[in-house]
MOPAC internal coordinates of N, CA, C and O (Angstrom, degrees):
PM7 1SCF
backbone

  N    0.0000 0     0.00 0     0.00 0    0    0    0
  C    1.4580 1     0.00 0     0.00 0    1    0    0
  C    1.5284 1   111.23 1     0.00 0    2    1    0
  O    1.2310 1   120.26 1   150.00 1    3    2    1
  N    1.3193 1   117.10 1   -30.00 1    3    2    1
  C    1.4615 1   120.77 1  -177.56 1    5    3    2
  C    1.5181 1   111.58 1   -69.04 1    6    5    3
  O    1.2310 1   119.76 1   158.79 1    7    6    5
  N    1.3293 1   118.06 1   -21.21 1    7    6    5
  C    1.4578 1   121.35 1  -176.91 1    9    7    6
  C    1.5237 1   113.14 1   -93.14 1   10    9    7
  O    1.2310 1   120.28 1  -178.49 1   11   10    9
  N    1.3084 1   117.08 1     1.51 1   11   10    9
  C    1.4641 1   120.36 1  -179.37 1   13   11   10
  C    1.5217 1   108.87 1   -81.63 1   14   13   11
  O    1.2310 1   121.03 1   -49.62 1   15   14   13
  N    1.3337 1   115.64 1   130.38 1   15   14   13
  C    1.4708 1   120.54 1  -176.60 1   17   15   14
  C    1.5291 1   111.37 1   -74.70 1   18   17   15
  O    1.2310 1   120.80 1   -17.03 1   19   18   17
  N    1.3117 1   116.08 1   162.97 1   19   18   17
  C    1.4573 1   120.43 1   178.63 1   21   19   18
  C    1.5260 1   110.32 1   -70.04 1   22   21   19
  O    1.2310 1   119.87 1   153.70 1   23   22   21
  N    1.3543 1   117.85 1   -26.30 1   23   22   21
  C    1.4612 1   120.37 1   176.15 1   25   23   22
  C    1.5336 1   110.19 1   -66.41 1   26   25   23
  O    1.2310 1   120.85 1   140.24 1   27   26   25
  N    1.3281 1   115.98 1   -39.76 1   27   26   25
  C    1.4701 1   119.54 1   178.24 1   29   27   26
  C    1.5241 1   110.61 1   -65.42 1   30   29   27
  O    1.2310 1   120.29 1   138.52 1   31   30   29
  N    1.3289 1   117.06 1   -41.48 1   31   30   29
  C    1.4660 1   120.30 1   177.51 1   33   31   30
  C    1.5259 1   110.67 1   -64.85 1   34   33   31
  O    1.2310 1   120.44 1   140.95 1   35   34   33
  N    1.3390 1   116.77 1   -39.05 1   35   34   33
  C    1.4672 1   120.40 1   177.56 1   37   35   34
  C    1.5235 1   111.69 1   -63.23 1   38   37   35
  O    1.2310 1   120.59 1   137.71 1   39   38   37
  N    1.3462 1   116.49 1   -42.29 1   39   38   37
  C    1.4630 1   120.42 1   177.51 1   41   39   38
  C    1.5223 1   110.79 1   -64.44 1   42   41   39
  O    1.2310 1   120.68 1   139.79 1   43   42   41
  N    1.3199 1   116.30 1   -40.21 1   43   42   41
  C    1.4678 1   120.56 1   177.53 1   45   43   42
  C    1.5250 1   111.14 1   -62.52 1   46   45   43
  O    1.2310 1   120.60 1   136.41 1   47   46   45
  N    1.3202 1   116.45 1   -43.59 1   47   46   45
  C    1.4655 1   120.66 1   179.30 1   49   47   46
  C    1.5273 1   110.86 1   -64.33 1   50   49   47
  O    1.2310 1   120.43 1   139.49 1   51   50   49
  N    1.3335 1   116.78 1   -40.51 1   51   50   49
  C    1.4658 1   120.73 1   178.42 1   53   51   50
  C    1.5308 1   110.64 1   -60.42 1   54   53   51
  O    1.2310 1   120.76 1   131.18 1   55   54   53
  N    1.3261 1   116.15 1   -48.82 1   55   54   53
  C    1.4614 1   119.93 1  -179.19 1   57   55   54
  C    1.5258 1   110.93 1   -63.84 1   58   57   55
  O    1.2310 1   120.78 1   138.36 1   59   58   57
  N    1.3248 1   116.11 1   -41.64 1   59   58   57
  C    1.4600 1   119.97 1  -177.34 1   61   59   58
  C    1.5206 1   111.89 1   -68.00 1   62   61   59
  O    1.2310 1   120.08 1   135.75 1   63   62   61
  N    1.3145 1   117.45 1   -44.25 1   63   62   61
  C    1.4636 1   120.06 1  -173.58 1   65   63   62
  C    1.5230 1   111.85 1   -87.49 1   66   65   63
  O    1.2310 1   119.84 1   124.44 1   67   66   65
  N    1.3194 1   117.90 1   -55.56 1   67   66   65
  C    1.4639 1   119.91 1  -173.63 1   69   67   66
  C    1.5257 1   112.62 1   -77.58 1   70   69   67
  O    1.2310 1   120.43 1   126.26 1   71   70   69
  N    1.3131 1   116.79 1   -53.74 1   71   70   69
  C    1.4617 1   118.86 1  -174.99 1   73   71   70
  C    1.5228 1   112.27 1   -69.55 1   74   73   71
  O    1.2310 1   120.22 1   138.56 1   75   74   73
  N    1.3250 1   117.19 1   -41.44 1   75   74   73
  C    1.4518 1   119.58 1  -174.61 1   77   75   74
  C    1.5313 1   112.64 1   -88.81 1   78   77   75
  O    1.2310 1   120.20 1   125.91 1   79   78   77
  N    1.3082 1   117.22 1   -54.09 1   79   78   77
  C    1.4623 1   120.40 1  -173.85 1   81   79   78
  C    1.5220 1   112.03 1   -73.49 1   82   81   79
  O    1.2310 1   119.61 1   124.79 1   83   82   81
  N    1.3193 1   118.35 1   -55.21 1   83   82   81
  C    1.4647 1   120.25 1  -179.86 1   85   83   82
  C    1.5242 1   111.84 1   -69.97 1   86   85   83
  O    1.2310 1   120.48 1   142.72 1   87   86   85
  N    1.3332 1   116.69 1   -37.28 1   87   86   85
  C    1.4558 1   120.35 1   177.51 1   89   87   86
  C    1.5134 1   112.18 1   -60.58 1   90   89   87
  O    1.2310 1   120.40 1   146.14 1   91   90   89
  N    1.3167 1   116.84 1   -33.86 1   91   90   89
  C    1.4618 1   122.39 1   177.34 1   93   91   90
  C    1.5306 1   110.41 1   -57.51 1   94   93   91
  O    1.2310 1   120.51 1   132.65 1   95   94   93
  N    1.3234 1   116.63 1   -47.35 1   95   94   93
  C    1.4658 1   120.00 1  -177.81 1   97   95   94
  C    1.5216 1   111.78 1   -67.14 1   98   97   95
  O    1.2310 1   119.95 1   137.87 1   99   98   97
  N    1.3380 1   117.70 1   -42.13 1   99   98   97
  C    1.4662 1   119.94 1   179.29 1  101   99   98
  C    1.5199 1   111.71 1   -67.40 1  102  101   99
  O    1.2310 1   120.26 1   138.58 1  103  102  101
  N    1.3431 1   117.10 1   -41.42 1  103  102  101
  C    1.4621 1   120.54 1  -178.44 1  105  103  102
  C    1.5266 1   111.18 1   -64.08 1  106  105  103
  O    1.2310 1   120.05 1   130.02 1  107  106  105
  N    1.3180 1   117.51 1   -49.98 1  107  106  105
  C    1.4570 1   119.96 1  -178.17 1  109  107  106
  C    1.5187 1   111.57 1   -73.09 1  110  109  107
  O    1.2310 1   119.73 1   150.75 1  111  110  109
  N    1.3274 1   118.11 1   -29.25 1  111  110  109
  C    1.4605 1   120.27 1   172.76 1  113  111  110
  C    1.5164 1   111.32 1   -64.11 1  114  113  111
  O    1.2310 1   120.64 1   137.95 1  115  114  113
  N    1.3341 1   116.38 1   -42.05 1  115  114  113
  C    1.4654 1   120.85 1   177.02 1  117  115  114
  C    1.5123 1   112.41 1   -64.40 1  118  117  115
  O    1.2310 1   120.46 1   141.50 1  119  118  117
  N    1.3324 1   116.72 1   -38.50 1  119  118  117
  C    1.4639 1   119.21 1   177.64 1  121  119  118
  C    1.5234 1   111.20 1   -68.10 1  122  121  119
  O    1.2310 1   120.03 1   146.19 1  123  122  121
  N    1.3279 1   117.54 1   -33.81 1  123  122  121
  C    1.4633 1   120.29 1   177.45 1  125  123  122
  C    1.5236 1   110.77 1   -66.87 1  126  125  123
  O    1.2310 1   120.39 1   143.79 1  127  126  125
  N    1.3201 1   116.86 1   -36.21 1  127  126  125
  C    1.4674 1   120.47 1  -179.06 1  129  127  126
  C    1.5282 1   111.36 1   -75.60 1  130  129  127
  O    1.2310 1   120.15 1   133.06 1  131  130  129
  N    1.3321 1   117.33 1   -46.94 1  131  130  129
  C    1.4581 1   121.21 1  -173.12 1  133  131  130
  C    1.5096 1   115.74 1   -94.61 1  134  133  131
  O    1.2310 1   119.99 1   170.64 1  135  134  133
  N    1.3024 1   117.61 1    -9.36 1  135  134  133
  C    1.4635 1   120.71 1  -177.28 1  137  135  134
  C    1.5230 1   110.79 1    94.71 1  138  137  135
  O    1.2310 1   121.16 1   -45.24 1  139  138  137
  N    1.3208 1   115.38 1   134.76 1  139  138  137
  C    1.4623 1   120.95 1  -174.71 1  141  139  138
  C    1.5244 1   111.60 1   -61.65 1  142  141  139
  O    1.2310 1   119.58 1   135.92 1  143  142  141
  N    1.3192 1   118.40 1   -44.08 1  143  142  141
  C    1.4605 1   121.71 1  -175.70 1  145  143  142
  C    1.5244 1   112.09 1   -63.57 1  146  145  143
  O    1.2310 1   120.07 1   144.60 1  147  146  145
  N    1.3104 1   117.48 1   -35.40 1  147  146  145
  C    1.4624 1   120.42 1  -177.63 1  149  147  146
  C    1.5150 1   111.98 1   -83.99 1  150  149  147
  O    1.2310 1   120.07 1   134.31 1  151  150  149
  N    1.3079 1   117.47 1   -45.69 1  151  150  149
  C    1.4599 1   121.16 1  -173.04 1  153  151  150
  C    1.5267 1   111.72 1   -76.19 1  154  153  151
  O    1.2310 1   119.92 1   144.80 1  155  154  153
  N    1.3228 1   117.76 1   -35.20 1  155  154  153
  C    1.4592 1   119.51 1  -176.66 1  157  155  154
  C    1.5236 1   112.20 1   -64.77 1  158  157  155
  O    1.2310 1   119.63 1   156.00 1  159  158  157
  N    1.3166 1   118.31 1   -24.00 1  159  158  157
  C    1.4641 1   120.95 1   177.59 1  161  159  158
  C    1.5129 1   112.12 1   -67.96 1  162  161  159
  O    1.2310 1   120.09 1   156.34 1  163  162  161
  N    1.3100 1   117.42 1   -23.66 1  163  162  161
  C    1.4606 1   121.06 1   178.15 1  165  163  162
  C    1.5249 1   110.18 1   -62.88 1  166  165  163
  O    1.2310 1   120.27 1   150.77 1  167  166  165
  N    1.3133 1   117.08 1   -29.23 1  167  166  165
  C    1.4596 1   120.53 1   179.81 1  169  167  166
  C    1.5255 1   111.27 1   -63.07 1  170  169  167
  O    1.2310 1   119.93 1   154.41 1  171  170  169
  N    1.3226 1   117.75 1   -25.59 1  171  170  169
  C    1.4545 1   120.67 1   177.07 1  173  171  170
  C    1.5277 1   111.55 1   -64.63 1  174  173  171
  O    1.2310 1   119.92 1   156.78 1  175  174  173
  N    1.3092 1   117.76 1   -23.22 1  175  174  173
  C    1.4644 1   121.42 1   177.80 1  177  175  174
  C    1.5296 1   112.29 1   -77.36 1  178  177  175
  O    1.2310 1   120.37 1   173.03 1  179  178  177
  N    1.3029 1   116.90 1    -6.97 1  179  178  177
  C    1.4622 1   120.76 1  -179.48 1  181  179  178
  C    1.5275 1   111.12 1   -58.50 1  182  181  179
  O    1.2310 1   120.00 1   143.97 1  183  182  181
  N    1.3186 1   117.61 1   -36.03 1  183  182  181
  C    1.4587 1   121.69 1   177.64 1  185  183  182
  C    1.5224 1   110.66 1   -57.43 1  186  185  183
  O    1.2310 1   120.90 1   131.18 1  187  186  185
  N    1.3115 1   115.88 1   -48.82 1  187  186  185
  C    1.4607 1   121.49 1  -177.69 1  189  187  186
  C    1.5266 1   111.52 1   -63.93 1  190  189  187
  O    1.2310 1   120.65 1   134.54 1  191  190  189
  N    1.3135 1   116.37 1   -45.46 1  191  190  189
  C    1.4679 1   119.98 1   179.83 1  193  191  190
  C    1.5264 1   111.69 1   -67.38 1  194  193  191
  O    1.2310 1   119.99 1   145.14 1  195  194  193
  N    1.3149 1   117.63 1   -34.86 1  195  194  193
  C    1.4620 1   120.94 1   177.28 1  197  195  194
  C    1.5185 1   110.73 1   -63.58 1  198  197  195
  O    1.2310 1   120.19 1   139.87 1  199  198  197
  N    1.3276 1   117.25 1   -40.13 1  199  198  197
  C    1.4630 1   120.47 1   177.69 1  201  199  198
  C    1.5241 1   111.59 1   -63.78 1  202  201  199
  O    1.2310 1   120.70 1   137.98 1  203  202  201
  N    1.3113 1   116.27 1   -42.02 1  203  202  201
  C    1.4697 1   120.08 1   179.61 1  205  203  202
  C    1.5217 1   110.25 1   -62.65 1  206  205  203
  O    1.2310 1   120.52 1   131.02 1  207  206  205
  N    1.3179 1   116.62 1   -48.98 1  207  206  205
  C    1.4610 1   119.61 1  -177.81 1  209  207  206
  C    1.5240 1   112.16 1   -69.75 1  210  209  207
  O    1.2310 1   119.78 1   149.72 1  211  210  209
  N    1.3380 1   118.03 1   -30.28 1  211  210  209
  C    1.4632 1   120.40 1   176.62 1  213  211  210
  C    1.5182 1   110.15 1   -63.40 1  214  213  211
  O    1.2310 1   120.72 1   141.36 1  215  214  213
  N    1.3196 1   116.24 1   -38.64 1  215  214  213
  C    1.4616 1   119.86 1   177.73 1  217  215  214
  C    1.5167 1   113.04 1   -73.15 1  218  217  215
  O    1.2310 1   120.79 1   137.60 1  219  218  217
  N    1.3241 1   116.09 1   -42.40 1  219  218  217
  C    1.4648 1   119.81 1  -176.66 1  221  219  218
  C    1.5248 1   113.19 1   -74.68 1  222  221  219
  O    1.2310 1   120.46 1   133.04 1  223  222  221
  N    1.2972 1   116.72 1   -46.96 1  223  222  221
  C    1.4656 1   120.40 1  -173.69 1  225  223  222
  C    1.5267 1   112.02 1   -86.40 1  226  225  223
  O    1.2310 1   120.70 1   133.72 1  227  226  225
  N    1.3379 1   116.26 1   -46.28 1  227  226  225
  C    1.4654 1   119.76 1  -174.67 1  229  227  226
  C    1.5154 1   113.82 1   -93.25 1  230  229  227
  O    1.2310 1   120.12 1   170.37 1  231  230  229
  N    1.3235 1   117.37 1    -9.63 1  231  230  229
  C    1.4552 1   120.47 1  -179.50 1  233  231  230
  C    1.5141 1   113.75 1    70.34 1  234  233  231
  O    1.2310 1   119.96 1  -156.78 1  235  234  233
  N    1.3232 1   117.69 1    23.22 1  235  234  233
  C    1.4586 1   121.30 1  -179.58 1  237  235  234
  C    1.5233 1   110.38 1   -78.04 1  238  237  235
  O    1.2310 1   121.08 1   -29.98 1  239  238  237
  N    1.3152 1   115.53 1   150.02 1  239  238  237
  C    1.4585 1   121.54 1   176.52 1  241  239  238
  C    1.5200 1   108.31 1   -92.58 1  242  241  239
  O    1.2310 1   121.04 1   -54.11 1  243  242  241
  N    1.3203 1   115.62 1   125.89 1  243  242  241
  C    1.4608 1   121.54 1  -179.58 1  245  243  242
  C    1.5237 1   107.43 1  -110.02 1  246  245  243
  O    1.2310 1   120.48 1   -56.92 1  247  246  245
  N    1.3408 1   116.69 1   123.08 1  247  246  245
  C    1.4610 1   121.97 1  -176.39 1  249  247  246
  C    1.5201 1   113.44 1   -72.15 1  250  249  247
  O    1.2310 1   121.44 1   -16.75 1  251  250  249
  N    1.3307 1   114.84 1   163.25 1  251  250  249
  C    1.4659 1   121.32 1  -178.21 1  253  251  250
  C    1.5255 1   111.66 1   -63.15 1  254  253  251
  O    1.2310 1   120.10 1   140.54 1  255  254  253
  N    1.3184 1   117.41 1   -39.46 1  255  254  253
  C    1.4693 1   119.28 1  -179.44 1  257  255  254
  C    1.5301 1   111.28 1   -63.82 1  258  257  255
  O    1.2310 1   120.28 1   146.40 1  259  258  257
  N    1.3081 1   117.06 1   -33.60 1  259  258  257
  C    1.4630 1   120.76 1   177.53 1  261  259  258
  C    1.5171 1   110.45 1   -67.21 1  262  261  259
  O    1.2310 1   119.98 1   138.91 1  263  262  261
  N    1.3254 1   117.65 1   -41.09 1  263  262  261
  C    1.4623 1   120.93 1   177.33 1  265  263  262
  C    1.5199 1   111.79 1   -65.23 1  266  265  263
  O    1.2310 1   120.62 1   144.34 1  267  266  265
  N    1.3295 1   116.43 1   -35.66 1  267  266  265
  C    1.4694 1   119.93 1   178.21 1  269  267  266
  C    1.5241 1   110.45 1   -64.83 1  270  269  267
  O    1.2310 1   120.59 1   135.01 1  271  270  269
  N    1.3250 1   116.48 1   -44.99 1  271  270  269
  C    1.4687 1   119.97 1   177.63 1  273  271  270
  C    1.5256 1   110.36 1   -62.05 1  274  273  271
  O    1.2310 1   119.92 1   139.53 1  275  274  273
  N    1.3305 1   117.75 1   -40.47 1  275  274  273
  C    1.4623 1   121.09 1   178.49 1  277  275  274
  C    1.5255 1   110.59 1   -63.84 1  278  277  275
  O    1.2310 1   120.07 1   139.36 1  279  278  277
  N    1.3229 1   117.47 1   -40.64 1  279  278  277
  C    1.4639 1   120.76 1   178.95 1  281  279  278
  C    1.5298 1   111.00 1   -65.58 1  282  281  279
  O    1.2310 1   120.26 1   140.24 1  283  282  281
  N    1.3246 1   117.12 1   -39.76 1  283  282  281
  C    1.4708 1   120.61 1   176.12 1  285  283  282
  C    1.5230 1   109.93 1   -62.44 1  286  285  283
  O    1.2310 1   120.53 1   140.28 1  287  286  285
  N    1.3242 1   116.60 1   -39.72 1  287  286  285
  C    1.4659 1   120.34 1   178.75 1  289  287  286
  C    1.5356 1   110.71 1   -62.98 1  290  289  287
  O    1.2310 1   120.34 1   137.69 1  291  290  289
  N    1.3225 1   116.96 1   -42.31 1  291  290  289
  C    1.4693 1   120.30 1   177.79 1  293  291  290
  C    1.5275 1   110.18 1   -62.01 1  294  293  291
  O    1.2310 1   120.21 1   139.00 1  295  294  293
  N    1.3174 1   117.21 1   -41.00 1  295  294  293
  C    1.4589 1   120.79 1   178.19 1  297  295  294
  C    1.5250 1   111.29 1   -62.72 1  298  297  295
  O    1.2310 1   120.62 1   137.30 1  299  298  297
  N    1.3178 1   116.41 1   -42.70 1  299  298  297
  C    1.4669 1   120.44 1   178.94 1  301  299  298
  C    1.5251 1   110.97 1   -63.00 1  302  301  299
  O    1.2310 1   120.52 1   137.88 1  303  302  301
  N    1.3347 1   116.61 1   -42.12 1  303  302  301
  C    1.4672 1   119.96 1   178.14 1  305  303  302
  C    1.5246 1   110.33 1   -63.56 1  306  305  303
  O    1.2310 1   120.29 1   136.49 1  307  306  305
  N    1.3322 1   117.06 1   -43.51 1  307  306  305
  C    1.4684 1   120.20 1   179.93 1  309  307  306
  C    1.5246 1   111.04 1   -62.73 1  310  309  307
  O    1.2310 1   120.22 1   137.19 1  311  310  309
  N    1.3245 1   117.19 1   -42.81 1  311  310  309
  C    1.4670 1   120.14 1   177.89 1  313  311  310
  C    1.5255 1   111.32 1   -65.56 1  314  313  311
  O    1.2310 1   120.67 1   140.57 1  315  314  313
  N    1.3206 1   116.33 1   -39.43 1  315  314  313
  C    1.4588 1   120.26 1   178.29 1  317  315  314
  C    1.5164 1   112.63 1   -65.47 1  318  317  315
  O    1.2310 1   120.63 1   139.43 1  319  318  317
  N    1.3111 1   116.39 1   -40.57 1  319  318  317
  C    1.4697 1   119.80 1   177.97 1  321  319  318
  C    1.5179 1   110.56 1   -65.73 1  322  321  319
  O    1.2310 1   120.30 1   142.64 1  323  322  321
  N    1.3289 1   117.03 1   -37.36 1  323  322  321
  C    1.4568 1   120.13 1   177.56 1  325  323  322
  C    1.5182 1   111.90 1   -65.30 1  326  325  323
  O    1.2310 1   120.34 1   142.46 1  327  326  325
  N    1.3238 1   116.95 1   -37.54 1  327  326  325
  C    1.4654 1   120.61 1   179.24 1  329  327  326
  C    1.5266 1   110.36 1   -67.26 1  330  329  327
  O    1.2310 1   119.81 1   143.42 1  331  330  329
  N    1.3152 1   117.96 1   -36.58 1  331  330  329
  C    1.4683 1   121.15 1   178.06 1  333  331  330
  C    1.5125 1   110.00 1   -67.68 1  334  333  331
  O    1.2310 1   120.30 1   139.14 1  335  334  333
  N    1.3400 1   117.04 1   -40.86 1  335  334  333
  C    1.4660 1   120.55 1  -179.24 1  337  335  334
  C    1.5251 1   110.15 1   -67.23 1  338  337  335
  O    1.2310 1   119.86 1   140.91 1  339  338  337
  N    1.3235 1   117.87 1   -39.09 1  339  338  337
  C    1.4598 1   120.36 1  -178.87 1  341  339  338
  C    1.5357 1   112.02 1   -67.62 1  342  341  339
  O    1.2310 1   120.08 1   143.72 1  343  342  341
  N    1.3327 1   117.44 1   -36.28 1  343  342  341
  C    1.4558 1   120.33 1  -179.30 1  345  343  342
  C    1.5188 1   113.13 1   -77.16 1  346  345  343
  O    1.2310 1   120.31 1   147.87 1  347  346  345
  N    1.3123 1   117.02 1   -32.13 1  347  346  345
  C    1.4509 1   117.47 1  -172.15 1  349  347  346
  C    1.4415 1   111.06 1  -130.65 1  350  349  347
  O    1.2310 1   120.10 1   180.00 1  351  350  349

């Protein structure tokens, strides 16, 4: 623990407080407003957005097969959202 930098502790605090604690309230507040069945499907798009930001921010190379899986996931979410809208 003595060898951990203050930047690492700052990043840990950011993730713990902002991403986890405050994000919890916004996420569940959004689900309460929009309905759990509709809003929770948006979380499936997290894979796609993570790939985009990994390439843009971190400079990582994302392979074609990964993009294909992400595109299939987007299609599944779109079809699922359409099924929810048609039923209710």
